[in-house]
Backbone of each chain as ProteinMPNN parsed JSONL, in Angstrom:
{"seq_chain_A": "MEILSIVLMVIGAFFLAVSAVGLLRLPDFYSRNHAIGKSETLGAMLILVGLAILNGWDLNTIKIIFVIIFVVIANPTATHAITRAALRSDLELWTRKDKERTKK", "coords_chain_A": {"N_chain_A": [[16.482, -22.166, -3.19], [16.691, -19.499, -3.926], [15.106, -19.469, -6.185], [12.539, -19.857, -5.173], [12.191, -17.466, -3.721], [12.306, -15.645, -5.838], [9.981, -16.334, -7.274], [8.01, -15.727, -5.345], [8.394, -12.949, -5.082], [7.786, -12.016, -7.65], [5.058, -12.677, -7.829], [4.1, -11.057, -5.764], [4.71, -8.475, -6.748], [3.0, -8.478, -8.908], [0.513, -8.429, -7.552], [0.662, -5.921, -6.323], [0.653, -4.299, -8.575], [-1.919, -4.869, -9.478], [-3.433, -3.681, -7.438], [-2.778, -1.005, -7.889], [-3.887, -0.585, -10.429], [-6.58, -0.987, -9.809], [-6.945, 1.198, -8.121], [-6.715, 3.275, -9.933], [-8.701, 2.85, -11.887], [-11.303, 2.15, -10.966], [-14.722, 3.198, -10.21], [-15.645, 4.399, -7.801], [-15.291, 5.588, -4.39], [-15.559, 3.592, -2.407], [-15.364, 1.18, -3.803], [-12.802, 1.43, -4.829], [-11.39, 1.413, -2.436], [-11.973, -1.133, -1.603], [-10.592, -2.552, -3.556], [-7.968, -1.866, -2.949], [-7.513, -2.536, -0.202], [-7.193, -5.324, 0.203], [-5.508, -6.49, -1.834], [-3.234, -4.945, -1.67], [-2.193, -5.499, 0.897], [-1.666, -8.256, 0.605], [0.205, -8.267, -1.507], [2.377, -6.779, -0.434], [3.011, -8.458, 1.694], [3.827, -10.812, 0.363], [6.106, -9.951, -1.098], [7.793, -9.164, 0.997], [8.11, -11.573, 2.374], [9.483, -13.019, 0.416], [11.869, -11.523, 0.346], [12.795, -12.007, 2.941], [13.294, -14.751, 2.838], [15.302, -14.739, 0.954], [17.316, -13.435, 2.357], [18.21, -15.121, 4.383], [19.065, -16.588, 7.656], [19.199, -14.157, 10.105], [19.746, -11.064, 11.912], [18.471, -9.106, 10.509], [16.488, -10.487, 9.159], [14.719, -11.07, 11.211], [13.816, -8.511, 11.753], [12.54, -7.951, 9.328], [10.482, -9.825, 9.452], [9.111, -8.768, 11.607], [8.205, -6.406, 10.39], [6.472, -7.545, 8.503], [4.487, -8.703, 10.18], [3.528, -6.369, 11.339], [2.509, -5.0, 9.091], [0.455, -6.744, 8.316], [-1.249, -6.509, 10.501], [-1.764, -3.697, 10.604], [-2.547, -2.609, 8.12], [-5.199, -3.543, 7.216], [-6.574, -2.442, 9.397], [-6.231, 0.336, 9.075], [-7.542, 0.667, 6.635], [-10.156, -0.039, 7.358], [-10.721, 1.972, 9.247], [-10.616, 4.335, 7.742], [-12.616, 3.874, 5.906], [-14.856, 3.737, 7.556], [-14.907, 6.346, 8.492], [-15.48, 7.684, 6.11], [-18.014, 6.669, 5.562], [-19.483, 7.6, 7.715], [-19.401, 10.317, 7.267], [-21.221, 10.66, 5.28], [-20.619, 10.035, 2.555], [-21.433, 9.463, -0.791], [-22.736, 6.435, -2.231], [-21.796, 4.575, -5.175], [-24.054, 4.074, -7.708], [-26.313, 2.372, -10.037], [-27.56, 4.369, -11.426], [-25.689, 6.422, -11.599], [-23.936, 5.313, -13.404], [-25.495, 5.271, -15.739], [-25.78, 7.986, -16.011], [-23.194, 8.863, -16.528], [-22.848, 7.658, -18.942], [-24.476, 9.042, -20.685]], "CA_chain_A": [[15.959, -21.135, -2.295], [16.558, -18.244, -4.675], [13.987, -19.571, -7.13], [11.317, -19.646, -4.389], [12.047, -16.037, -3.416], [11.993, -14.944, -7.092], [8.565, -16.567, -7.579], [7.191, -14.963, -4.396], [8.475, -11.51, -5.348], [7.058, -11.708, -8.891], [3.621, -12.698, -7.514], [3.823, -9.871, -4.961], [4.708, -7.299, -7.623], [1.751, -8.55, -9.679], [-0.619, -7.977, -6.743], [0.767, -4.469, -6.14], [0.197, -3.676, -9.824], [-3.381, -4.989, -9.495], [-4.005, -2.664, -6.55], [-2.632, 0.31, -8.528], [-4.883, -0.511, -11.505], [-7.864, -0.787, -9.151], [-7.018, 2.579, -7.624], [-6.858, 4.24, -11.019], [-9.765, 2.602, -12.85], [-12.645, 1.902, -10.432], [-15.48, 4.457, -10.268], [-16.186, 4.9, -6.55], [-14.329, 5.499, -3.289], [-15.664, 2.323, -1.678], [-14.818, 0.088, -4.618], [-11.345, 1.613, -4.858], [-10.874, 0.973, -1.147], [-12.095, -2.588, -1.635], [-9.51, -3.095, -4.381], [-6.666, -1.648, -2.317], [-7.344, -3.079, 1.142], [-6.757, -6.721, 0.248], [-4.383, -6.845, -2.696], [-2.034, -4.252, -1.189], [-1.648, -6.272, 2.013], [-1.129, -9.528, 0.109], [1.412, -8.029, -2.295], [3.467, -6.397, 0.473], [3.385, -9.638, 2.469], [4.57, -11.759, -0.481], [7.432, -9.416, -1.424], [8.642, -9.185, 2.191], [8.474, -12.977, 2.651], [10.538, -13.361, -0.537], [13.133, -10.906, 0.775], [13.261, -12.689, 4.158], [13.876, -16.037, 2.424], [16.562, -14.438, 0.262], [18.329, -12.94, 3.287], [18.744, -16.14, 5.274], [18.816, -16.305, 9.073], [20.012, -13.006, 10.479], [18.942, -10.101, 12.678], [17.635, -8.376, 9.549], [15.319, -11.309, 8.865], [13.76, -10.882, 12.302], [13.196, -7.196, 11.557], [11.616, -8.05, 8.189], [9.301, -10.546, 9.941], [8.36, -7.784, 12.398], [7.497, -5.517, 9.454], [5.36, -8.32, 7.929], [3.409, -8.8, 11.176], [2.945, -5.034, 11.497], [1.697, -4.686, 7.908], [-0.762, -7.567, 8.338], [-2.184, -5.962, 11.487], [-2.076, -2.277, 10.487], [-3.13, -2.184, 6.844], [-6.67, -3.643, 7.269], [-7.107, -1.506, 10.391], [-6.288, 1.665, 8.467], [-8.599, 0.649, 5.622], [-11.442, -0.03, 8.051], [-10.936, 3.268, 9.898], [-10.889, 5.392, 6.761], [-13.921, 3.603, 5.293], [-15.894, 4.112, 8.512], [-14.984, 7.806, 8.487], [-16.172, 8.112, 4.89], [-19.428, 6.3, 5.661], [-20.14, 8.478, 8.685], [-19.534, 11.672, 6.741], [-22.236, 10.638, 4.236], [-20.126, 9.957, 1.182], [-22.471, 8.714, -1.501], [-22.351, 5.212, -2.931], [-21.934, 4.577, -6.631], [-25.168, 3.194, -8.09], [-26.473, 2.177, -11.477], [-27.954, 5.649, -12.016], [-24.473, 7.16, -11.931], [-23.386, 4.737, -14.63], [-26.27, 5.775, -16.869], [-25.526, 9.419, -16.151], [-21.909, 9.08, -17.182], [-22.93, 7.221, -20.339], [-25.056, 10.134, -21.482]], "C_chain_A": [[15.76, -19.814, -3.027], [15.362, -18.275, -5.62], [12.662, -19.335, -6.415], [11.105, -18.164, -4.105], [11.728, -15.239, -4.679], [10.513, -15.1, -7.436], [7.67, -15.739, -6.656], [7.212, -13.475, -4.712], [7.762, -11.135, -6.638], [5.556, -11.693, -8.632], [3.238, -11.46, -6.696], [3.79, -8.608, -5.786], [3.462, -7.282, -8.49], [0.579, -8.038, -8.852], [-0.542, -6.476, -6.469], [0.334, -3.736, -7.402], [-1.316, -3.742, -9.943], [-4.019, -3.93, -8.614], [-3.879, -1.269, -7.165], [-3.648, 0.479, -9.65], [-6.27, -0.294, -10.922], [-8.029, 0.619, -8.625], [-7.27, 3.545, -8.768], [-8.167, 4.072, -11.779], [-11.167, 2.53, -12.251], [-13.392, 3.214, -10.18], [-15.756, 5.122, -8.927], [-15.11, 4.827, -5.467], [-14.364, 4.132, -2.635], [-15.106, 1.165, -2.491], [-13.314, 0.208, -4.766], [-10.713, 1.101, -3.568], [-10.922, -0.546, -1.022], [-10.962, -3.212, -2.448], [-8.168, -2.983, -3.672], [-6.483, -2.532, -1.092], [-6.856, -4.508, 1.213], [-5.505, -6.976, -0.571], [-3.097, -6.136, -2.274], [-1.368, -5.031, -0.06], [-0.982, -7.553, 1.533], [0.162, -9.321, -0.672], [2.602, -7.656, -1.429], [3.97, -7.606, 1.25], [4.227, -10.594, 1.631], [5.971, -11.252, -0.793], [8.343, -9.479, -0.196], [9.025, -10.607, 2.582], [9.58, -13.44, 1.699], [11.877, -12.778, -0.143], [13.684, -11.599, 2.02], [13.871, -14.043, 3.82], [15.217, -15.809, 1.743], [17.67, -14.075, 1.233], [18.961, -14.05, 4.115], [18.536, -15.759, 6.719], [19.786, -15.261, 9.58], [19.152, -12.133, 11.395], [17.994, -9.347, 11.747], [16.385, -9.155, 9.19], [14.256, -11.156, 9.943], [13.064, -9.535, 12.175], [12.196, -7.221, 10.411], [10.344, -8.782, 8.618], [8.446, -9.638, 10.824], [7.57, -6.841, 11.499], [6.31, -6.236, 8.827], [4.188, -8.387, 8.901], [2.718, -7.447, 11.348], [2.048, -4.672, 10.321], [0.385, -5.459, 7.931], [-1.753, -7.041, 9.365], [-2.668, -4.576, 11.069], [-2.815, -1.913, 9.212], [-4.648, -2.387, 6.776], [-7.282, -2.716, 8.303], [-7.246, -0.106, 9.819], [-7.386, 1.74, 7.424], [-9.977, 0.725, 6.266], [-11.736, 1.332, 8.664], [-11.305, 4.334, 8.88], [-12.227, 5.157, 6.071], [-15.05, 3.98, 6.234], [-16.042, 5.625, 8.588], [-15.723, 8.316, 7.264], [-17.656, 7.818, 4.976], [-20.163, 7.205, 6.638], [-20.298, 9.888, 8.153], [-20.36, 11.698, 5.463], [-21.669, 10.768, 2.836], [-21.047, 9.021, 0.403], [-21.898, 7.485, -2.192], [-22.551, 5.386, -4.43], [-23.027, 3.603, -7.004], [-25.28, 3.113, -9.603], [-26.892, 3.478, -12.167], [-26.738, 6.477, -12.422], [-23.852, 6.643, -13.217], [-24.144, 5.24, -15.861], [-26.015, 7.256, -17.099], [-24.193, 9.672, -16.86], [-21.92, 8.586, -18.627], [-23.462, 8.342, -21.218], [-24.081, 11.301, -21.513]], "O_chain_A": [[14.789, -19.098, -2.784], [14.693, -17.265, -5.835], [11.762, -18.698, -6.963], [9.991, -17.655, -4.228], [10.973, -14.268, -4.622], [9.86, -14.138, -7.839], [6.701, -15.126, -7.103], [6.183, -12.805, -4.625], [7.189, -10.049, -6.725], [4.847, -10.822, -9.135], [2.174, -10.879, -6.911], [2.939, -7.747, -5.563], [2.918, -6.217, -8.782], [-0.263, -7.299, -9.363], [-1.579, -5.817, -6.389], [-0.282, -2.673, -7.321], [-1.944, -2.808, -10.441], [-5.033, -3.34, -8.988], [-4.768, -0.436, -6.99], [-4.213, 1.56, -9.815], [-7.056, 0.485, -11.461], [-9.124, 1.179, -8.672], [-7.973, 4.54, -8.588], [-8.705, 5.061, -12.278], [-12.139, 2.818, -12.949], [-12.755, 4.244, -9.959], [-16.077, 6.311, -8.902], [-14.133, 4.091, -5.607], [-13.314, 3.564, -2.335], [-14.453, 0.275, -1.946], [-12.617, -0.805, -4.824], [-9.665, 0.454, -3.58], [-10.043, -1.165, -0.423], [-10.434, -4.263, -2.085], [-7.328, -3.878, -3.771], [-5.457, -3.193, -0.938], [-6.178, -4.883, 2.169], [-4.554, -7.593, -0.091], [-2.0, -6.652, -2.489], [-0.149, -5.208, -0.046], [0.111, -7.903, 1.976], [1.108, -10.096, -0.528], [3.709, -8.147, -1.648], [5.173, -7.778, 1.448], [5.224, -11.13, 2.115], [6.928, -12.026, -0.76], [9.524, -9.806, -0.316], [10.133, -10.839, 3.066], [10.497, -14.156, 2.103], [12.909, -13.438, -0.272], [14.897, -11.764, 2.151], [14.855, -14.449, 4.438], [16.156, -16.584, 1.926], [18.838, -14.367, 0.978], [20.121, -13.94, 4.512], [17.912, -14.739, 7.01], [21.004, -15.423, 9.512], [17.979, -12.426, 11.625], [16.877, -8.994, 12.125], [15.333, -8.564, 8.944], [13.06, -11.115, 9.654], [11.87, -9.418, 12.452], [11.136, -6.601, 10.49], [9.247, -8.409, 8.201], [7.218, -9.716, 10.802], [6.421, -6.51, 11.789], [5.255, -5.633, 8.631], [3.041, -8.161, 8.517], [1.497, -7.372, 11.483], [0.968, -4.112, 10.504], [-0.67, -4.913, 7.609], [-2.963, -7.108, 9.147], [-3.863, -4.294, 11.165], [-3.634, -0.994, 9.22], [-5.346, -1.483, 6.317], [-8.403, -2.244, 8.113], [-8.253, 0.566, 10.044], [-8.086, 2.748, 7.326], [-10.856, 1.449, 5.797], [-12.872, 1.802, 8.61], [-12.199, 5.145, 9.12], [-12.905, 6.112, 5.691], [-16.085, 4.483, 5.795], [-17.151, 6.139, 8.73], [-16.501, 9.265, 7.356], [-18.476, 8.616, 4.52], [-21.327, 7.543, 6.423], [-21.23, 10.591, 8.541], [-20.238, 12.618, 4.654], [-22.189, 11.53, 2.02], [-21.394, 7.937, 0.87], [-20.762, 7.477, -2.666], [-23.344, 6.208, -4.89], [-22.947, 2.424, -6.659], [-24.482, 3.686, -10.345], [-26.615, 3.671, -13.351], [-26.749, 7.149, -13.454], [-23.315, 7.408, -14.018], [-23.546, 5.588, -16.879], [-26.03, 7.729, -18.236], [-24.079, 10.578, -17.685], [-21.113, 9.028, -19.444], [-22.984, 8.57, -22.33], [-24.367, 12.328, -22.128]]}, "seq_chain_B": "MSTFILGITIFLAVVTASCLYRVAVGKTVFDRIVASGLVGTNGFIILILIGFIFERVNMFIDIAIAYALLNFIVTIVLGRYFDRMREKS", "coords_chain_B": {"N_chain_B": [[21.134, -12.024, -9.439], [21.027, -9.518, -8.226], [20.363, -7.942, -10.374], [17.751, -8.756, -10.895], [16.43, -7.847, -8.567], [16.791, -5.143, -8.944], [15.227, -4.758, -11.241], [12.638, -5.394, -10.236], [12.432, -3.289, -8.425], [12.404, -1.015, -10.104], [10.047, -1.5, -11.515], [8.125, -1.377, -9.408], [8.492, 1.288, -8.723], [7.513, 2.619, -10.972], [4.813, 1.817, -10.817], [4.07, 3.011, -8.37], [4.426, 5.708, -9.0], [2.376, 6.015, -10.844], [0.249, 5.832, -9.128], [0.249, 8.301, -7.943], [-1.302, 9.929, -9.473], [-3.951, 9.673, -8.567], [-3.715, 10.818, -6.079], [-3.336, 13.476, -6.779], [-5.611, 14.135, -8.357], [-7.935, 12.966, -7.3], [-11.412, 12.734, -6.354], [-12.758, 13.056, -3.834], [-11.694, 13.816, -0.432], [-11.028, 11.544, 0.91], [-10.237, 9.731, -1.005], [-7.762, 10.782, -1.652], [-6.406, 10.385, 0.783], [-6.352, 7.572, 1.016], [-4.936, 6.912, -1.302], [-2.487, 8.133, -0.785], [-1.704, 6.612, 1.373], [-1.29, 4.167, 0.1], [0.84, 4.855, -1.546], [2.751, 5.302, 0.438], [3.029, 2.721, 1.568], [4.002, 1.241, -0.657], [6.299, 2.699, -0.858], [7.928, 2.057, 1.421], [8.425, -0.588, 0.873], [9.941, -0.365, -1.471], [12.08, 0.902, -0.317], [13.258, -1.101, 1.324], [13.997, -2.845, -0.719], [15.914, -1.285, -2.036], [17.809, -1.272, -0.052], [18.63, -3.951, -0.278], [19.799, -3.826, -2.786], [22.008, -2.125, -2.431], [23.333, -3.634, -0.59], [23.23, -3.038, 2.131], [21.397, -3.79, 4.259], [20.876, -3.644, 6.965], [20.885, -0.955, 7.674], [18.875, 0.225, 6.081], [16.551, -1.158, 6.761], [15.776, -0.29, 9.255], [15.017, 2.365, 8.773], [12.868, 1.791, 7.135], [11.091, 0.526, 8.903], [10.434, 2.672, 10.632], [9.199, 4.307, 8.765], [6.968, 2.78, 8.03], [5.512, 2.735, 10.442], [4.932, 5.493, 10.726], [3.369, 5.911, 8.46], [1.072, 4.355, 8.975], [0.096, 5.696, 11.264], [-0.479, 8.236, 10.241], [-2.617, 7.694, 8.469], [-4.599, 6.735, 10.269], [-4.948, 8.972, 11.979], [-5.799, 11.007, 10.226], [-8.191, 9.873, 9.371], [-9.673, 9.864, 11.798], [-9.791, 12.62, 12.176], [-11.269, 13.703, 9.974], [-13.598, 12.406, 10.516], [-14.504, 13.58, 12.887], [-15.008, 16.16, 11.991], [-17.477, 16.138, 10.756], [-19.223, 15.63, 12.862], [-19.163, 17.959, 14.335], [-20.364, 19.914, 12.726]], "CA_chain_B": [[20.112, -11.76, -8.429], [20.917, -8.076, -8.011], [19.654, -7.381, -11.535], [16.323, -9.033, -10.703], [15.901, -6.932, -7.548], [16.741, -3.813, -9.574], [14.057, -4.732, -12.115], [11.442, -5.303, -9.387], [12.385, -1.945, -7.842], [11.984, -0.057, -11.132], [8.631, -1.774, -11.776], [7.321, -0.827, -8.31], [8.573, 2.746, -8.772], [6.57, 3.071, -12.006], [3.466, 1.611, -10.279], [3.829, 4.026, -7.342], [4.284, 7.012, -9.649], [1.05, 6.104, -11.44], [-0.723, 6.053, -8.049], [0.236, 9.717, -7.572], [-2.395, 10.585, -10.217], [-5.136, 9.71, -7.719], [-3.464, 11.8, -5.012], [-3.478, 14.835, -7.31], [-6.888, 14.414, -9.004], [-9.035, 12.309, -6.608], [-12.558, 13.637, -6.215], [-12.967, 13.403, -2.43], [-10.453, 13.861, 0.346], [-10.694, 10.175, 1.342], [-9.454, 9.14, -2.092], [-6.364, 11.227, -1.527], [-5.784, 9.759, 1.954], [-6.09, 6.164, 0.718], [-3.88, 6.817, -2.307], [-1.196, 8.448, -0.169], [-1.331, 5.442, 2.159], [-0.742, 3.152, -0.809], [2.171, 5.324, -1.949], [3.653, 5.085, 1.565], [3.325, 1.283, 1.698], [4.928, 0.892, -1.734], [7.566, 3.385, -0.604], [8.87, 1.355, 2.295], [8.883, -1.814, 0.191], [11.037, 0.059, -2.353], [13.226, 1.227, 0.536], [13.928, -2.357, 1.684], [14.63, -3.371, -1.928], [17.126, -0.483, -2.255], [18.788, -1.802, 0.888], [19.214, -5.179, -0.831], [20.666, -3.494, -3.928], [23.263, -1.565, -1.921], [23.857, -4.591, 0.375], [23.285, -2.481, 3.485], [20.014, -3.977, 4.701], [20.729, -3.31, 8.387], [20.566, 0.457, 7.828], [17.633, 0.604, 5.414], [15.374, -1.785, 7.361], [15.332, 0.552, 10.374], [14.279, 3.487, 8.187], [11.602, 1.274, 6.623], [10.188, 0.305, 10.042], [9.929, 3.976, 11.064], [8.314, 4.802, 7.72], [5.712, 2.038, 8.107], [4.781, 3.215, 11.619], [4.411, 6.832, 10.458], [2.326, 5.788, 7.447], [-0.121, 3.872, 9.656], [-0.425, 6.72, 12.169], [-1.047, 9.314, 9.423], [-3.942, 7.298, 7.973], [-5.536, 6.668, 11.391], [-5.241, 10.303, 12.513], [-6.619, 11.738, 9.253], [-9.531, 9.305, 9.424], [-10.352, 10.388, 12.99], [-10.011, 14.067, 12.028], [-12.396, 13.978, 9.081], [-14.778, 11.895, 11.176], [-14.967, 14.58, 13.851], [-15.464, 17.377, 11.326], [-18.899, 16.041, 10.455], [-19.998, 15.688, 14.096], [-19.246, 19.344, 14.79], [-21.23, 20.76, 11.9]], "C_chain_B": [[19.921, -10.266, -8.203], [20.175, -7.398, -9.16], [18.15, -7.584, -11.408], [15.715, -8.077, -9.684], [15.822, -5.515, -8.099], [15.53, -3.69, -10.491], [12.765, -4.615, -11.345], [11.3, -3.898, -8.816], [11.907, -0.915, -8.864], [10.501, -0.236, -11.452], [7.747, -1.173, -10.681], [7.377, 0.69, -8.295], [7.624, 3.302, -9.813], [5.129, 2.95, -11.503], [3.119, 2.695, -9.256], [3.646, 5.41, -7.955], [2.937, 7.138, -10.342], [-0.02, 6.292, -10.374], [-0.783, 7.522, -7.648], [-0.824, 10.502, -8.345], [-3.63, 10.722, -9.34], [-4.94, 10.67, -6.554], [-3.713, 13.211, -5.532], [-4.91, 15.12, -7.739], [-8.086, 14.061, -8.126], [-10.183, 13.188, -6.158], [-12.801, 14.031, -4.768], [-11.635, 13.37, -1.693], [-10.045, 12.458, 0.79], [-9.923, 9.426, 0.263], [-7.984, 9.515, -1.968], [-5.667, 10.552, -0.353], [-5.414, 8.312, 1.649], [-4.952, 6.019, -0.289], [-2.526, 7.149, -1.715], [-0.745, 7.323, 0.757], [-0.729, 4.347, 1.309], [0.649, 3.557, -1.284], [3.179, 5.1, -0.819], [4.025, 3.618, 1.725], [4.278, 0.813, 0.606], [6.302, 1.512, -1.485], [8.47, 2.621, 0.325], [9.274, 0.0, 1.744], [10.055, -1.49, -0.738], [12.289, 0.358, -1.54], [13.983, -0.031, 0.951], [14.632, -2.953, 0.467], [15.917, -2.607, -2.258], [18.224, -0.921, -1.29], [19.433, -3.096, 0.397], [20.12, -4.885, -2.017], [22.024, -2.997, -3.433], [23.979, -2.478, -0.931], [24.113, -3.961, 1.735], [21.888, -2.544, 4.086], [19.841, -3.475, 6.128], [20.455, -1.826, 8.613], [19.175, 0.77, 7.271], [16.403, 0.0, 6.086], [14.864, -0.973, 8.545], [14.531, 1.747, 9.87], [12.919, 3.01, 7.699], [10.611, 1.023, 7.748], [9.59, 1.624, 10.516], [8.925, 4.534, 10.058], [6.961, 4.095, 7.76], [4.877, 2.513, 9.29], [4.156, 4.577, 11.349], [3.257, 6.786, 9.459], [1.004, 5.345, 8.067], [-0.742, 4.972, 10.52], [-1.072, 7.862, 11.387], [-2.443, 8.951, 8.943], [-4.969, 7.287, 9.094], [-5.938, 8.068, 11.85], [-6.087, 11.107, 11.54], [-8.042, 11.194, 9.207], [-10.315, 9.812, 10.625], [-10.712, 11.858, 12.805], [-11.213, 14.349, 11.141], [-13.678, 13.341, 9.576], [-15.356, 12.944, 12.128], [-15.522, 15.825, 13.185], [-16.966, 17.338, 11.06], [-19.739, 16.146, 11.731], [-20.152, 17.111, 14.601], [-20.327, 20.108, 14.028], [-22.695, 20.322, 11.972]], "O_chain_B": [[18.798, -9.798, -8.012], [19.456, -6.418, -8.962], [17.364, -6.706, -11.764], [14.621, -7.553, -9.896], [14.902, -4.768, -7.767], [14.877, -2.647, -10.524], [11.882, -3.844, -11.721], [10.192, -3.369, -8.727], [11.101, -0.043, -8.538], [9.779, 0.744, -11.637], [6.738, -0.535, -10.98], [6.405, 1.33, -7.894], [6.993, 4.335, -9.588], [4.315, 3.847, -11.722], [2.013, 3.235, -9.27], [2.816, 6.194, -7.495], [2.394, 8.239, -10.429], [-1.082, 6.845, -10.659], [-1.778, 7.952, -7.064], [-1.208, 11.599, -7.94], [-4.29, 11.761, -9.356], [-5.905, 11.276, -6.087], [-4.243, 14.053, -4.807], [-5.399, 16.228, -7.519], [-9.118, 14.73, -8.171], [-9.957, 14.278, -5.632], [-13.027, 15.207, -4.482], [-10.605, 12.964, -2.232], [-8.864, 12.199, 1.021], [-9.067, 8.594, 0.563], [-7.091, 8.688, -2.151], [-4.495, 10.185, -0.448], [-4.314, 7.864, 1.972], [-4.109, 5.13, -0.163], [-1.521, 6.538, -2.079], [0.454, 7.096, 0.917], [0.217, 3.675, 1.72], [1.536, 2.713, -1.411], [4.33, 4.749, -1.078], [5.183, 3.292, 1.985], [5.236, 0.089, 0.877], [7.331, 0.941, -1.846], [9.671, 2.53, 0.069], [10.335, -0.52, 2.091], [11.036, -2.231, -0.795], [13.409, 0.111, -1.988], [15.214, -0.041, 0.937], [15.727, -3.501, 0.589], [16.896, -3.204, -2.707], [19.404, -0.945, -1.64], [20.623, -3.325, 0.615], [21.098, -5.598, -2.243], [23.065, -3.4, -3.953], [25.08, -2.167, -0.477], [25.083, -4.298, 2.413], [21.271, -1.521, 4.385], [18.787, -2.942, 6.475], [19.861, -1.459, 9.627], [18.393, 1.484, 7.899], [15.317, 0.573, 6.0], [13.664, -0.96, 8.818], [13.505, 2.107, 10.447], [11.926, 3.726, 7.827], [9.417, 1.272, 7.583], [8.39, 1.704, 10.775], [7.931, 5.152, 10.437], [5.925, 4.726, 7.552], [3.664, 2.678, 9.161], [2.997, 4.81, 11.693], [2.284, 7.529, 9.592], [-0.054, 5.881, 7.738], [-1.959, 5.161, 10.51], [-2.094, 8.402, 11.811], [-3.355, 9.776, 8.994], [-6.087, 7.769, 8.912], [-7.117, 8.333, 12.086], [-6.999, 11.819, 11.962], [-8.994, 11.954, 9.027], [-11.49, 10.154, 10.497], [-11.785, 12.3, 13.214], [-12.083, 15.14, 11.505], [-14.756, 13.698, 9.102], [-16.568, 13.159, 12.159], [-16.405, 16.482, 13.736], [-17.646, 18.362, 11.128], [-20.845, 16.687, 11.697], [-21.159, 17.441, 15.228], [-21.106, 20.855, 14.619], [-23.554, 20.931, 11.334]]}, "name": "protein", "num_of_chains": 2, "seq": "MEILSIVLMVIGAFFLAVSAVGLLRLPDFYSRNHAIGKSETLGAMLILVGLAILNGWDLNTIKIIFVIIFVVIANPTATHAITRAALRSDLELWTRKDKERTKKMSTFILGITIFLAVVTASCLYRVAVGKTVFDRIVASGLVGTNGFIILILIGFIFERVNMFIDIAIAYALLNFIVTIVLGRYFDRMREKS"}
């Protein structure tokens, strides 16, 4: 049981690191948001599932499962809301012209 | 097992601290909002892991639940606010 939770937590930490790299390296707001919105949810979910398996059956496990359900519902909702706000306030997309401009 | 959880916690703390660069520098205000949301999500995961290190999960999990709720509400409210700013002008 411990080995399963260790594997899940290592994979979850890898996905959180991927989301941080995407936040730091990608060129545009929309692509950064695309990198965060999925891998952040998946990494948080995997780490919390690993902790719930490690804890065993308890009241704390039920609370951790509640946090997992809340994260799965709330994190894509927040990403969608902030992206719609950015799109409505006319934030410009990153195009190929910007890439050529930054090369020069 | 406790050493492994300590290692995961230190790794996530380094990752979260590198995300603070985007909060400080980010070109638009939406970049800052999204980056602070990511810092908040990583923060409550670190909080639950700290609870496992100290073996007092029942106290830390309640703080983590409150932190997750506040993090979600902050992102939603800031998104609505900067949405309305454009409609006024």
